[in-house]
N, C-alpha and C positions, 0 to 999 in steps of 0.2 A: 038650366045650367049649360045646355049645349052650345048656344051661340056665344055666351059669355066665356065658356071654356076655350072656344076657338079663338076669341079675341086675346085671351091671356096667352095662349100658345103662340099666336102670331107676334105679339109684343115681345115675348121672351126670345123668340127666334131672331127677330130683327135687332134686338139689343145685343145679344150674345154672338150672333153670326155663327152658330154651331148647333146643329139639330139636337144632338144628344144632351148637350149642356142645357139647352132650352127646355127639353122635356124634364130634366132633373129639377130645374128651377121652378117649373110649374108644379111639379109634385111636391117639392118642399113648401111652396106657397100654400097649397091646399092643406098640407099637414099642419102648418103653422096656423092657418085660418081656423081649422077644426079645433085645434088646441085652445084657441083664443075666442071661440065662438061666443062665449058668454059676454065678451067685451063689446060685441056688436049690438048696439041698441037701436039701430035703425035711424040714427041721426044723419048718416050719410047713405048714399046708394050702395047697394051690395057691390056693384061693379067698381065704384070708387074705392071702397075698402079693400077689395081683393087686389086691385091694381096697385094700391099703396104697398101692400105686403109684397107683391111680385116685384115692384120697382126697387124696393129696398134689397130684396134678395139678389136681383140682377146687379145692382150697384155694388153690393158686397163682393160679388164674384169678380167683377171687373176691376175693382180697386186693387186686387192682388195680381193683376196682369198688366203687362206693358201694353200701351196703346199701339195699334197698327200704324204703319206709315200711310200717309194719304194715298200713295201710289202702290200700295201693297200688291194689288192685282198684277200690275206690270212686273214688279220685282219677283213675284212668285213664278211668273211664266219664264223668267230668266234663271230661276233657281234650278240647278242641275238635279236636285233631289225631288223636285215637284213632279206630280203625275200629269204633266202637260199632255203627253201623248195619249194617256188614258182619257183625259177630258175630250180630246179631239176624236178618239174612238167612239165615245158616247154620242158626240154630236153627229157622227157619220152613221150611227146605227139607225135602222128603220124603226126601231122600237121607241125612239125618243124624239121629241119635237122641241125645237128651240123657240120659245115664246119671248118676244122682245120685252113685253111689259114685265114679265117676271125677272128678266135680266136687269131692267131698270131698278126693280126692288132689291135685287141682289147687290147691285152696285151701291145703292143707297145705304144698305147695311154695312158694306165694306168701308165706305167712307165714314159712316157713323162710328165705327170702331176706332177711327183715328182721332175722334173728339174726346175731351174729358167726358167720362160717363154721364155726369150730371147734365151736360149740355145735350148729349145724344138723347137722354130720356125726355128732356123738355121738348125737343123737336118732334120726337115720335108721339108723345102724348098729345101735344097741342095740334100739330100739323097733319099727322097721319091718322091718329085714332080719334080725333075730333073732340077731345075734352075741352071745356072752356078754360079760360085763364084761372078762374077760381078753383075748378075741379083739379086741374093739373098741378096747381100750387099745393093743394091739400094732399094730393097723392105723393108729391115729392117732399112734403113736410117743410115747405118754405113759404115766404110771403109772395104775393103776386109780383111785387117789384123784382125780387130775386129771380123768380121764374121768368119774367120778361127779359132780364139781363142774360140769363142762360140761353133763352130762345134766340135772341139777337146774335149772340156770339156763335152759337151753333149753326144758325142759318148762314152767316157770313163765311164761316170756315168751309161749310159744305158747298156753297156757291163757288168759292174760289177753287176748290178741288175739282168740281164737275167741269168748270171751264177748261181745266187742263187735261181732263181725262176722257170726257164723253164723246164717243164717235158720232153720236146722233146730233151733236152740236158742231164738232170739229173733226174733219177727216184726218187730222193728225192724231186723233185720240187713240187710246189704248185698244179699244175693241175693234176699231177700223183697221188698225195695224195687225191684228190677229186674224189671219186668213180663215182659221177654223170658225171663229165666231161670225166674221163678216159673210162668209159663204153660206152659212146656215141660217142667217137672219133675213132670208128673202121674203118679200111680201106674200108670194104665193103660198108659202108654208103656213100662213095664218089667214089667208084670204083678205088681207087688208094691208095698207101701207104702214110702215113704222111710225110711231108717234113723233110728232114734230116738237122738239125741245129747243128750237132755236130762239133767238131774241136776246134782249138784255138779261144779265144774270138773275135779277129778281123775277122777271117774267118767265124765264126758262125754268127757274126753281118751282114756280107755281104750276107750270105745265107738268113738271115731273111729279109733283104731289098729286095731281089729278090722275096720272097714270098709276101711281101707287095704290090708289083706292080701288082699282079694278084688277090688281095683280094678285094672283093666288100663289104666293111664293112657297107655301107649305105643301100644297097638294095639286098644283097645276101641272101641265104637260112637261115642264122643265124641272120639276121638283128634284128628281134624282140627280140630274146634272148639277144643279146649284148646291145640293148637299155635298157632292164631291168637290166642287170648286171652293165652297166654304172651308172644307177640311184641308184642302191644299193650301189655301192662304193662311189658315190658322197654324198649320204645321210649319210652314215656311217662316212665319213671323216668330213662332216659338223657338225655332232653331236659331234665328238671329239673336233672340234675347236669352238664349241658354235655358229656356224653360222646357218643361216636359209637356208635350202636346197631348191633348185628350182625344182618344179615338172612340 
């Protein structure tokens, strides 16, 4: 269960973009699965069955929330109530490291929260977690043609957002404009050059997906930093929508 549990936690974190919410979603999933264990007859893989329960749990939570704006990160930085200086303080601390690959994964989840939840789930299941079309459709409870439609729509929306946001593609991007992030994303901090995400939108998106496969957003060197940043964006978007933020 160890590796599978890690994948469930990673999926929930990327879907919900909030560490505590993700932990609750996984716990709810395990409780639901245990209660319905008699219905599991081995006709599907255990991973497919558990991901289907978790996906429904995440979608139920997201349907009751407003989607984030595609540029929520930039707008959060300009929010007078956001902890921007706290984020910069963490960046400057010797106890924390800024790992660019983890930041690519963080950005992917932020943009994903701007999509209809069903599209975000399709992109994550198919492109990030490596499920086949048939498996991903079964997890989502839809036909393969519906899954493909959601996948295309999600990819197109994300490509458009990244073209306008990402500093690794465009020096006018949000991260490049943020001196705190730019100054702490030096190659010598990781011993290697930042990933190259340049090129046409589709090629750039594929490069981004390859980076995601190596990014440990949950437990990597920048995990604490990105939890703080997720909370900052979540709180800022909740204030905009008049919703109560989750801490």
